[in-house]
C-alpha positions in Angstrom: -11.0 67.2 -24.5 -10.0 63.8 -23.0 -13.3 62.2 -24.8 -12.2 63.5 -28.1 -8.5 62.4 -27.6 -9.5 58.9 -26.5 -11.1 58.2 -29.8 -14.7 58.0 -28.4 -16.0 59.9 -31.4 -16.6 63.0 -29.6 -16.5 66.4 -31.5 -15.6 69.5 -29.8 -16.9 72.7 -31.5 -15.6 75.6 -29.4 -17.3 79.1 -29.0 -14.9 82.0 -28.1 -17.6 84.3 -26.4 -16.1 87.8 -25.3 -12.5 86.0 -25.3 -9.5 86.1 -27.6 -8.8 82.9 -28.8 -5.1 83.5 -28.5 -5.7 84.1 -24.9 -7.2 80.6 -24.5 -4.5 79.1 -26.7 -1.4 80.9 -24.9 -3.2 81.3 -21.3 -2.8 84.8 -21.4 -4.9 87.7 -20.3 -7.6 86.6 -17.7 -6.6 83.2 -18.3 -3.2 83.8 -17.5 -4.1 85.5 -14.2 -6.6 82.6 -13.2 -3.8 80.1 -13.9 -1.4 82.2 -11.6 -3.6 81.5 -8.9 -4.3 77.8 -9.7 -0.8 77.0 -9.8 -0.5 78.1 -6.1 -3.4 75.8 -4.8 -3.3 72.8 -7.4 -0.9 70.2 -8.1 1.5 71.0 -11.2 0.5 67.9 -13.1 -3.2 68.6 -13.0 -2.7 72.3 -14.1 -0.3 71.1 -16.9 -3.3 69.1 -18.1 -5.7 72.0 -18.1 -3.1 74.1 -20.0 -2.8 71.5 -22.6 -6.6 71.1 -23.1 -6.9 75.0 -23.6 -3.9 75.1 -25.9 -5.6 72.6 -28.0 -9.2 73.8 -27.9 -7.7 77.1 -28.9 -6.4 75.9 -32.0 -9.6 74.3 -33.0 -11.9 75.7 -35.6 -14.9 77.4 -34.1 -16.7 80.6 -33.8 -15.4 83.9 -32.4 -18.0 86.2 -30.7 -15.4 88.8 -29.5 -16.6 92.1 -29.8 -19.7 91.0 -31.6 -21.6 93.9 -33.2 -25.4 94.1 -32.9 -27.3 91.4 -34.7 -24.1 89.5 -35.5 -24.4 87.1 -32.2 -27.8 85.9 -33.3 -26.8 85.1 -36.9 -23.7 83.2 -35.2 -26.1 81.3 -32.9 -28.1 80.3 -36.1 -24.9 79.1 -37.7 -24.0 77.1 -34.5 -27.3 75.7 -34.3 -27.3 74.7 -38.1 -23.6 73.2 -37.8 -24.8 71.0 -34.7 -28.0 69.9 -36.4 -26.0 68.9 -39.4 -23.5 66.8 -37.3 -26.4 65.2 -35.4 -28.4 64.2 -38.5 -25.2 62.8 -40.3 -25.9 59.3 -41.4 -22.6 57.6 -41.4 -22.4 54.7 -43.9 -21.6 51.4 -42.3 -17.8 50.4 -42.9 -15.8 48.0 -40.6 -13.7 49.4 -37.9 -10.1 49.8 -39.2 -10.5 47.5 -42.1 -7.5 45.8 -43.2 -5.5 47.6 -45.9 -7.9 50.4 -46.1 -5.9 53.4 -44.6 -3.1 53.5 -47.5 -5.7 53.3 -50.2 -7.6 56.3 -48.5 -4.3 58.3 -48.4 -4.2 57.9 -52.4 -7.8 59.0 -52.8 -7.5 61.8 -50.0 -4.6 63.3 -52.1 -7.2 64.3 -54.7 -10.3 65.0 -52.3 -8.3 67.5 -50.3 -6.9 69.4 -53.2 -7.4 73.1 -52.0 -8.6 74.1 -55.5 -12.2 75.3 -56.2 -12.3 73.1 -59.2 -14.9 70.4 -59.5 -13.0 67.1 -59.4 -14.0 63.8 -60.9 -12.3 60.8 -58.9 -12.6 57.4 -60.2 -12.2 54.3 -58.0 -11.8 51.3 -60.7 -11.3 47.5 -59.9 -12.9 44.0 -60.2 -15.9 43.0 -58.3 -15.1 42.2 -54.6 -11.8 43.9 -54.3 -13.4 46.8 -52.0 -14.3 49.8 -54.3 -17.5 50.4 -52.3 -15.7 49.9 -48.9 -13.0 52.6 -49.8 -15.8 55.1 -51.4 -17.8 54.7 -48.0 -14.8 55.3 -45.6 -13.8 58.5 -47.8 -17.6 59.5 -47.6 -17.5 59.5 -43.7 -14.3 60.8 -43.0 -14.3 63.8 -45.7 -17.7 64.3 -46.6 -19.6 64.2 -43.4 -19.6 67.9 -42.3 -21.3 69.0 -45.7 -24.8 69.7 -45.6 -25.6 69.0 -49.1 -24.1 65.7 -49.9 -25.1 62.2 -51.3 -24.1 58.7 -51.7 -25.9 57.1 -54.6 -25.5 53.3 -54.3 -25.8 50.5 -56.8 -26.3 52.7 -59.7 -25.7 49.8 -62.2 -28.6 47.7 -60.6 -31.0 50.7 -59.8 -30.9 51.8 -63.2 -32.1 48.6 -64.8 -35.2 49.3 -63.1 -38.1 50.8 -64.9 -37.2 54.7 -65.5 -34.5 53.8 -63.0 -32.0 56.4 -64.2 -34.5 59.3 -64.2 -35.5 58.0 -60.5 -31.7 58.6 -59.8 -31.6 61.9 -61.2 -34.9 63.0 -59.0 -32.7 61.5 -55.9 -29.7 63.8 -56.9 -31.7 66.9 -57.4 -33.4 66.4 -54.2 -30.8 65.2 -52.0 -27.9 67.2 -53.3 -29.5 70.5 -54.3 -32.0 70.4 -51.5 -34.9 71.3 -54.0 -38.3 70.3 -53.2 -39.2 67.1 -54.9 -39.1 67.2 -58.6 -40.4 64.6 -61.1 -38.2 64.7 -64.3 -40.4 62.0 -66.0 -37.6 60.6 -68.2 -33.6 61.0 -68.6 -33.6 63.8 -71.0 -35.6 66.2 -68.8 -33.6 65.0 -66.2 -30.3 66.2 -67.8 -32.3 69.6 -68.7 -33.1 70.2 -64.8 -29.4 69.7 -64.4 -28.4 71.8 -67.2 -31.0 74.6 -66.2 -32.4 74.8 -69.7 -35.9 75.2 -71.1 -35.7 73.0 -74.2 -38.1 69.8 -74.9 -40.0 70.5 -71.6 -43.9 70.7 -71.1 -45.4 73.5 -69.2 -45.7 71.9 -65.9 -41.9 70.6 -66.3 -40.7 74.2 -67.4 -42.3 75.7 -64.3 -40.3 73.4 -62.1 -37.0 73.9 -64.0 -37.6 77.9 -63.8 -38.0 77.3 -59.8 -35.0 75.2 -59.7 -33.2 77.8 -61.8 -33.9 80.5 -59.4 -33.0 78.2 -56.4 -29.5 77.2 -58.0 -28.7 80.7 -58.7 -29.3 81.6 -55.2 -27.9 78.5 -53.2 -26.6 75.8 -55.3 -23.7 77.7 -57.0 -22.3 78.6 -53.4 -22.2 75.2 -51.9 -20.0 72.3 -52.6 -21.7 69.0 -53.5 -19.6 66.2 -52.5 -21.1 63.0 -54.1 -20.5 59.3 -54.5 -21.8 57.3 -57.6 -21.3 53.6 -56.7 -20.8 51.0 -59.0 -21.5 52.7 -62.2 -22.0 50.3 -65.0 -22.1 52.2 -68.3 -21.1 55.5 -69.7 -24.8 56.2 -70.2 -25.4 56.0 -66.5 -22.5 58.6 -66.1 -24.0 60.9 -68.6 -27.4 61.0 -67.0 -25.9 61.7 -63.6 -22.7 63.7 -63.9 -22.3 64.5 -67.4 -20.9 68.2 -66.8 -18.8 69.7 -64.0 -21.0 72.9 -64.2 -24.0 70.7 -62.5 -21.9 70.8 -59.3 -21.0 73.7 -57.1 -17.3 75.0 -57.2 -14.9 72.9 -55.0 -17.3 69.6 -55.3 -15.7 66.3 -55.3 -17.4 63.7 -57.5 -16.2 59.9 -56.3 -17.3 57.1 -58.9 -16.8 53.6 -58.4 -16.9 51.2 -61.4 -15.6 47.9 -62.7 -15.6 49.2 -66.2 -12.8 51.6 -67.4 -14.4 52.6 -70.6 -17.6 53.8 -68.8 -15.6 56.8 -67.3 -13.5 57.7 -70.4 -15.8 60.5 -71.4 -15.9 62.5 -68.2 -12.0 63.2 -68.3 -11.5 62.4 -64.6 -8.8 64.1 -62.7 -8.0 60.7 -61.2 -8.7 57.2 -62.0 -7.4 55.0 -59.1 -7.0 51.5 -60.1 -7.5 49.7 -56.8 -5.0 47.1 -56.2 -5.5 43.7 -54.4 -4.4 43.2 -51.0 -0.8 42.1 -50.7 0.3 39.0 -49.0 0.4 40.6 -45.4 -2.8 42.3 -45.5 -4.7 39.3 -47.2 -3.1 37.0 -44.5 -4.6 39.3 -41.6 -7.9 39.6 -43.1 -8.2 35.7 -43.6 -6.9 35.2 -40.0 -9.7 37.7 -38.9 -12.4 35.4 -40.3 -11.1 31.8 -40.3 -9.4 32.1 -36.8 -11.1 35.2 -35.2 -7.6 36.6 -34.9 -6.3 33.8 -32.9 -2.8 32.4 -33.9 -3.3 28.9 -35.7 -1.6 25.9 -35.3 1.3 25.0 -37.6 -0.7 22.6 -39.8 -3.6 25.0 -40.2 -1.0 27.8 -40.9 0.4 26.3 -43.7 -3.2 25.5 -45.1 -4.2 29.0 -44.7 -1.1 30.2 -46.5 -2.3 28.2 -49.5 -5.9 29.4 -49.2 -4.8 33.1 -49.1 -2.5 32.4 -52.1 -5.4 31.2 -54.2 -7.7 34.1 -53.3 -5.1 36.4 -55.1 -5.8 39.5 -52.9 -9.5 39.7 -53.2 -11.2 40.8 -49.9 -14.5 39.1 -50.6 -13.1 35.8 -51.4 -11.1 36.1 -48.1 -14.0 37.0 -46.2 -16.3 34.4 -47.6 -13.9 31.5 -47.4 -12.6 32.5 -44.2 -16.3 32.6 -42.6 -16.8 29.1 -44.2 -13.5 27.4 -42.8 -14.0 28.9 -39.3 -14.0 25.9 -36.9 -13.7 23.2 -39.5 -11.3 20.0 -39.5 -8.1 19.7 -41.5 -9.9 17.4 -43.9 -12.4 20.1 -44.7 -9.8 22.6 -45.4 -7.7 20.3 -47.6 -11.3 19.8 -49.9 -11.7 23.5 -49.9 -8.0 23.6 -51.4 -8.6 20.9 -54.0 -11.7 22.9 -55.2 -9.9 26.1 -55.7 -6.9 24.2 -57.4 -9.6 23.3 -60.1 -10.8 26.8 -60.6 -9.8 29.0 -63.5 -7.3 31.8 -62.7 -9.2 34.6 -61.3 -12.7 33.0 -61.5 -14.2 34.6 -58.4 -17.6 33.0 -58.6 -16.2 29.7 -58.7 -14.2 30.3 -55.5 -17.3 32.1 -53.9 -19.3 29.0 -54.7 -17.3 26.9 -52.5 -19.3 28.2 -49.6 -22.5 27.7 -51.2 -22.1 24.2 -51.7 -20.8 23.7 -48.2 -24.1 24.7 -47.1 -25.1 21.4 -45.4 -28.8 22.0 -45.4 -30.8 22.0 -48.3 -33.3 24.6 -46.7 -30.2 27.0 -46.3 -29.3 26.5 -49.9 -32.9 27.2 -51.0 -33.0 30.3 -48.7 -29.8 31.6 -50.0 -31.2 31.4 -53.7 -34.3 33.0 -52.8 -32.6 36.0 -51.2 -30.1 36.2 -54.2 -32.8 36.0 -56.8 -35.5 38.0 -55.0 -35.3 39.3 -51.4 -32.2 41.6 -51.2 -33.3 44.8 -49.6 -36.2 43.1 -47.9 -36.7 43.6 -44.1 -35.5 40.5 -42.2 -38.9 40.4 -40.3 -40.9 40.2 -43.7 -38.7 37.6 -45.0 -39.3 35.5 -42.0 -43.2 35.9 -42.3 -43.2 35.0 -46.1 -40.8 31.9 -46.1 -41.1 30.5 -42.4 -43.2 27.1 -42.5 -43.7 24.2 -40.4 -40.5 22.5 -41.6 -38.4 25.5 -42.6 -36.8 27.8 -39.6 -35.9 30.8 -41.7 -34.4 32.7 -38.7 -32.1 29.9 -38.2 -30.9 29.9 -41.7 -30.4 33.4 -41.9 -28.0 33.2 -39.0 -26.1 30.4 -40.9 -25.9 32.6 -44.1 -24.7 35.7 -42.1 -21.8 33.6 -40.2 -20.8 32.7 -43.7 -20.7 36.1 -44.9 -23.2 35.4 -47.6 -25.7 37.6 -46.6 -25.6 40.5 -44.1 -28.2 42.6 -41.8 -28.0 46.4 -42.1 -28.7 48.5 -39.3 -32.2 49.0 -40.6 -32.6 45.2 -40.4 -32.6 44.8 -44.4 -30.9 42.0 -46.0 -27.8 43.0 -48.1 -25.7 40.6 -50.3 -22.5 41.7 -52.1 -23.4 41.9 -55.9 -20.9 39.4 -56.6 -22.4 36.8 -54.2 -26.0 37.6 -55.7 -24.5 37.2 -59.2 -23.3 34.0 -58.2 -26.6 32.7 -56.8 -28.4 33.9 -60.0 -25.7 31.9 -61.9 -26.4 28.7 -60.2 -30.3 29.0 -61.0 -29.3 29.8 -64.6 -27.2 26.6 -64.7 -30.4 24.6 -63.7 -31.5 25.0 -67.3 -29.4 27.1 -69.6 -31.3 27.3 -72.7 -34.9 26.8 -71.0 -35.6 29.3 -68.5 -39.2 27.6 -67.8 -37.5 24.5 -66.5 -35.3 26.8 -63.8 -36.4 26.9 -60.0 -36.5 30.8 -60.0 -37.6 33.3 -62.7 -36.3 37.0 -62.1 -35.6 38.2 -65.6 -38.3 40.5 -67.4 -37.7 38.7 -70.8 -37.4 35.3 -69.5 -40.7 35.9 -67.5 -42.6 37.4 -70.4 -41.4 34.8 -72.9 -42.4 31.8 -70.6 -45.7 33.0 -69.7 -46.8 33.7 -73.5 -45.6 30.3 -74.5 -46.9 28.4 -71.5 -43.2 26.9 -71.3 -43.1 27.4 -67.5 -42.9 24.0 -65.7 -43.2 22.6 -62.1 -39.8 23.4 -61.4 -40.6 27.1 -60.9 -40.8 28.1 -57.4 -40.8 31.7 -57.7 -41.5 34.1 -60.5 -41.0 37.8 -59.6 -40.3 40.7 -62.0 -39.3 44.1 -60.7 -40.6 45.7 -64.1 -44.1 46.4 -65.0 -45.8 43.5 -67.0 -48.4 45.9 -68.4 -46.6 45.4 -71.8 -47.6 42.0 -72.0 -51.4 42.9 -71.9 -53.4 39.7 -71.3 -51.9 36.6 -70.1 -53.8 33.4 -70.2 -54.0 31.9 -66.9 -53.2 28.3 -68.3 -49.6 29.6 -68.0 -49.6 29.0 -64.5 -51.3 25.6 -64.6 -47.9 23.6 -64.2 -46.3 26.0 -61.7 -47.6 23.6 -58.6 -44.6 24.6 -56.5 -44.7 28.4 -57.0 -44.3 30.2 -53.5 -43.2 33.6 -54.5 -45.2 35.6 -57.1 -45.1 39.2 -58.4 -47.1 40.1 -61.3 -47.5 44.1 -61.2 -50.1 45.3 -63.7 -50.7 42.1 -65.3 -54.2 41.3 -66.7 -54.6 37.4 -66.3 -57.4 36.1 -68.3 -58.9 32.6 -67.3 -59.4 30.5 -64.3 -57.5 32.1 -61.2 -57.8 28.7 -59.7 -54.9 27.5 -61.7 -52.5 29.6 -59.8 -50.4 27.5 -57.2 -51.9 26.6 -53.9 -48.6 27.1 -52.3 -48.2 30.6 -52.6 -46.7 32.4 -49.6 -46.4 35.8 -51.1 -48.4 37.7 -53.8 -47.4 41.0 -54.9 -50.0 42.3 -57.7 -49.8 46.0 -57.9 -52.5 47.4 -60.3 -54.6 44.4 -59.9 -57.3 44.9 -62.6 -60.5 43.4 -61.2 -63.2 44.8 -59.0 -62.6 42.0 -56.5 -60.3 38.9 -55.8 -61.8 35.8 -57.6 -63.2 33.4 -55.2 -61.2 30.7 -57.0 -58.0 32.1 -56.3 -56.5 30.0 -53.5 -55.0 31.9 -50.7 -54.9 29.8 -47.6 -51.3 29.5 -47.5 -50.4 33.2 -48.1 -48.6 35.1 -45.4 -48.3 38.2 -47.6 -50.9 40.0 -50.0 -49.8 43.0 -51.5 -52.3 44.7 -53.9 -51.3 48.5 -53.9 -52.7 50.7 -56.6 -55.5 47.9 -57.6 -58.9 48.8 -59.0 -60.7 46.9 -56.5 -64.0 47.9 -55.3 -64.6 45.3 -52.7 -61.6 42.8 -51.4 -63.6 39.7 -52.3 -67.2 38.7 -53.3 -68.0 36.6 -50.4 -68.5 38.2 -47.0 -65.4 36.6 -45.5 -62.4 34.7 -46.6 -60.3 32.0 -44.8 -56.7 33.1 -44.8 -55.5 31.5 -41.7 -51.8 32.2 -42.3 -52.0 35.9 -43.6 -49.8 38.1 -41.7 -49.5 41.3 -43.9 -52.5 43.0 -46.0 -51.6 45.9 -47.9 -54.2 47.5 -50.2 -52.8 50.9 -50.4 -53.6 53.4 -52.9 -56.7 51.5 -54.0 -58.8 54.5 -55.1 -61.8 52.5 -55.8 -62.1 50.5 -52.5 -65.0 51.5 -50.3 -64.6 49.1 -47.2 -62.4 46.9 -45.7 -62.7 43.0 -46.0 -64.5 40.9 -43.1 -61.5 40.0 -40.9 -63.0 37.1 -39.2 -61.0 34.7 -41.4 -57.8 36.6 -40.8 -57.1 35.7 -37.4 -53.1 35.8 -37.6 -53.2 39.5 -39.4 -50.4 41.6 -38.0 -50.2 44.5 -40.6 -53.1 46.1 -42.2 -51.9 48.8 -44.5 -54.5 51.2 -46.5 -52.9 54.3 -47.2 -54.6 56.7 -49.4 -57.7 54.7 -49.8 -59.6 57.7 -50.8 -63.1 56.2 -51.0 -62.9 54.1 -48.1 -65.5 54.9 -45.6 -65.9 51.9 -43.3 -63.8 49.7 -41.4 -65.4 46.4 -40.5 -66.2 45.8 -37.0 -64.7 42.3 -37.2 -61.3 44.1 -36.9 -61.7 43.4 -33.2 -60.9 39.9 -33.8 -57.5 40.7 -34.6 -55.8 39.9 -31.3 -52.4 40.0 -32.9 -52.5 43.4 -34.8 -49.3 45.3 -34.5 -49.5 47.9 -37.4 -52.7 49.8 -38.3 -51.8 52.5 -41.2 -54.7 54.3 -42.4 -53.3 57.7 -43.4 -55.2 59.5 -46.2 -58.4 57.7 -45.9 -60.2 61.0 -45.9 -63.7 59.6 -46.2 -63.8 57.3 -43.3 -66.9 58.1 -41.0 -66.3 59.7 -37.8 -66.6 57.9 -34.7 -65.1 54.7 -36.1 -64.3 52.5 -33.1 -61.9 49.5 -32.8 -62.6 47.5 -30.1 -60.7 44.7 -28.1 -57.3 45.1 -29.9 -54.2 43.8 -28.1 -51.5 45.4 -29.9 -48.1 43.8 -28.9 -45.4 46.3 -30.5 -46.8 49.3 -32.5 -50.2 50.8 -33.4 -50.1 53.9 -35.8 -53.3 55.8 -36.3 -53.2 58.6 -38.9 -54.9 61.7 -39.9 -58.6 61.6 -41.3 -59.9 59.0 -38.6 -61.1 59.0 -35.0 -60.3 55.9 -33.0 -61.5 54.6 -29.8 -59.0 52.1 -28.4 -60.3 49.4 -25.9 -56.8 47.7 -25.2 -57.3 44.5 -23.1 -54.6 43.3 -20.8 -52.1 40.8 -22.9 -51.5 37.5 -21.7 -47.8 37.9 -21.7 -47.7 41.4 -20.3 -45.0 40.6 -17.6 -42.8 38.4 -19.8 -42.8 40.6 -23.2 -41.9 44.3 -23.7 -44.8 46.0 -25.2 -44.9 49.3 -26.6 -47.4 51.4 -28.4 -46.9 54.3 -30.8 -50.0 56.5 -31.4 -49.6 59.2 -34.0 -52.7 61.7 -34.6 -50.9 64.2 -36.8 -53.3 66.7 -38.6 -56.3 64.8 -37.5 -59.4 67.1 -38.1 -62.0 64.9 -36.3 -59.8 64.4 -33.2 -60.2 67.4 -30.7 -58.4 65.9 -27.9 -57.0 62.8 -26.2 -57.5 62.0 -22.6 -54.6 60.3 -20.9 -55.6 59.1 -17.4 -54.4 56.1 -15.0 -51.7 54.7 -17.6 -50.2 52.4 -14.9 -52.9 49.5 -15.5 -55.5 48.7 -18.1 -59.3 47.6 -17.1 -59.7 44.0 -16.5 -61.7 42.0 -18.9 -64.8 42.4 -16.9 -64.5 46.1 -16.4 -67.2 48.2 -17.8 -66.8 51.1 -20.6 -69.3 53.0 -19.0 -66.4 55.1 -16.9 -64.5 56.1 -20.1 -64.6 59.6 -21.0 -67.6 59.9 -23.1 -67.9 61.8 -26.9 -70.0 64.4 -27.5 -71.3 65.7 -30.9 -68.6 68.4 -30.7 -65.8 67.1 -28.7 -64.8 63.6 -29.6 -62.2 62.0 -27.6 -60.0 59.1 -27.6 -59.2 57.0 -24.4 -55.7 55.3 -24.2 -54.7 52.8 -21.7 -51.2 52.0 -21.2 -49.0 49.0 -21.3 -45.3 48.8 -20.6 -44.3 51.5 -22.7 -46.1 54.4 -24.9 -45.0 56.8 -27.3 -47.3 59.6 -28.4 -46.4 62.1 -31.2 -48.3 65.0 -32.6 -51.4 64.5 -30.3 -53.6 67.1 -29.1 -54.2 66.3 -25.5 -57.2 67.3 -23.5 -56.0 66.0 -20.2 -53.1 64.4 -18.7 -53.0 62.7 -15.3 -51.6 59.7 -13.5 -48.9 59.2 -16.0 -46.1 56.9 -15.4 -42.4 57.4 -16.4 -43.2 54.8 -19.3 -45.2 57.4 -21.4 -43.3 59.6 -23.7 -44.7 62.6 -25.4 -43.2 64.3 -28.6 -44.6 67.3 -30.3 -47.8 67.2 -28.2 -49.8 69.7 -27.1 -52.8 70.7 -24.6 -55.7 71.3 -27.0 
C-alpha cells in the first residue's frame, strides 16, 4: 500500500479469501483479535499504519471468495488471471508527465467519459492544429480506458485514410482490435460498413461467410462489452461515417472520443459533447515556455521580458511554445531579439510561419536537408534504418537527428521510430512546395501522387529532385519511359511500387541510397542499373526469378536486402559482392530452394529472416557467420551455425536470438559448453554429427543468447547468460 500511495504506479488488486472484506476494513473478527495482541507487543505508530493500510485495502475493488461454492473459486481465479494479464499487457500511450494545463481540460472531458449511463457517447475534442488535442485524448485514454480489454486508439485518421484503400484498412483494424474478431478483410469501405452493421447486402460469398461469423461473435460477445475508442485527427465527415457512423456499432456504455480540426466533420454524428479546446492561458503558457527555454530555471530580468513577448506572440499554442522554447534555449539576447522580430512580421495566428523560425535557425545545411527528408518521406521510419540510408562520409545523420530532437522538430518514440507533429510536417512540405510553386519537377522532393505521375509522364522532372517517393501504387501509370529519370542526377531516395519502367535502367541516378520497388516486374534486375551506392534495396512482391543475370554484383554499401514475397525466386544472390550486408529478409519466398554458400562471407550479418521459405533444401549450412546483435532462423529451414569469435567480443555486448518455431526438419538442438566458442583453428569434427533421421543444430554462445520455441536435445554447461523461452526437450 505504501508503493501505491507514493505514486510509484503500483496497482493493488485485493482477493478476500475466506475473509469478510468488512472485517479487513474495520479490523473486526479474527483481524480484531490479532490486532489486540499486536498492540501489546508493537509500538502504537506501527500498528496504526497497519490499521490504515487494511482499512484502505478493504475499501478497494477486488474479488470476494468468502464462502465460495464448489466450482466458483476456479472461475474467479480465471477472472483474476485475465484481469492481471490485461493490466500487464496494457500499452500506455506516451504522454509527458504532468503536462502543463492538461489537468483542468481532462476534468472537462472526464465529465462525459464517466457518465454512468449505458448510452454510447460520442465526445468530440475540437481545436486548431498544435493546440494539444491528441495529447489530451492520449491522457484520457491512459487514465480511463486502460482497464478495458477491448479498446483502441486509432491515430492519424486523416493521414492514414489518404493511403490506398486507407479507410478500409482502418475499418479492419477496428474490427480486429476492438471486437477482437479474427482478421477480416473488408475489401472496400462499403463492405466495412456492412460488417459493422451486420448485414448481408452487397457481399460476395466469402465476404458473407466472414460477416456471418462476425454476427455470431457479436451476438455472443461484442454486445456485452464496452468499446472505448479514440479516433484521432479526423479530417472529413466521410472518415467518420466509415468508422463510427452508428452508435449501434459499439457495445452499451462505450465512449468514442474524436479529435478534429474541422467542426463540420462531426456535425452528422449528433455528438453528446463538442469540447472546443482552448489555448493555454498566460500563466500556463509562461510555465510551458520556461520548461523548454530555461529548463525550469528562473531567467534574468532581461530574458524574462523577452520571454514574456515571445509567449505573447505564441498565443497559447503549446506546439509553438515548445518548438520556439527549444530553439531559444541557451542562445544570446541578440538571437532572442531576432526571433521576436520575425514573430512580429508573421500574420496573426500564422502558426507555420512561427514554427518556420526554428527551421531557418538550423545553422547546418545538412540538418535542414535531413529535416526536409523526414518531413517529406521518413516519418514512421526506424531511426537505425534512417541512419543506414542517409549516412555518408560527409553527413552525420545521428548527430543531425540529435539536433532536430533537441529543437523539438523530431521525436523518437519508445519503439525507435521517428515522429513529427503534423503541423511541423506540413511546414516542412510547404517549404519544399515553395521551391517551385507551379512546377513540381523543379522541387527537391516529390511526395504527391499526382505530382509524381504528371512529371514522369511529361519528362518534366529536373536535376533538382533528390527524392521521389510515392506511398500509393503507381500501377495506374502503366509503363513509364526510363528517359523521365535522365535528368535526376541527384536522386537519392526512390520509391516506385508496381511501376513498369520501359527503356534503359542505366538512366536512373547513380546516387541512389534507397530503392523501394515493390512488385518489380522483371525476371532479374538489369545489369545497367547502378547500385554501388545503395544502402537499402527493397523489392518485396517482385516477379524476380533470379536477383541479377550475372553471378555476382558489387554493392559495397548495401546493408539491407529485402526480397520477401517474391514467389518466383528460386535462389539467393551471390553474396560475395555484398560485404556490408547486415539484414537479409526473404519471407515467404515459396520457390526458394537454395541459399548461396557465399553467405559465409557476411561477417556483419545481424538479421536473417527466412520465414515461410518451405522449399529450402534440408541440411542448409551457413558457415563462418559472426552475428553482432540478432540472428533469427524461422520455420522450414535447418541451419548449422559455426560462429567464429568476434574481434570486439570483450568490448561490445553481443546477443543472439534463435527461433526455430514449427520447424519440421529440426528434431533437436544441442546446447553444450556455451561459455566460449571455438578458436579459429578448431576442428569441426567434435561437433554433434547429423544423421539421416536426426538433424541437429550446434550453438556456440557469445555474451547473451535468447532461444525461443526451440526443441532441445541436450543441455549442459550452460552459463547464466543463456535464456530459454517456450523451449522443450524433444
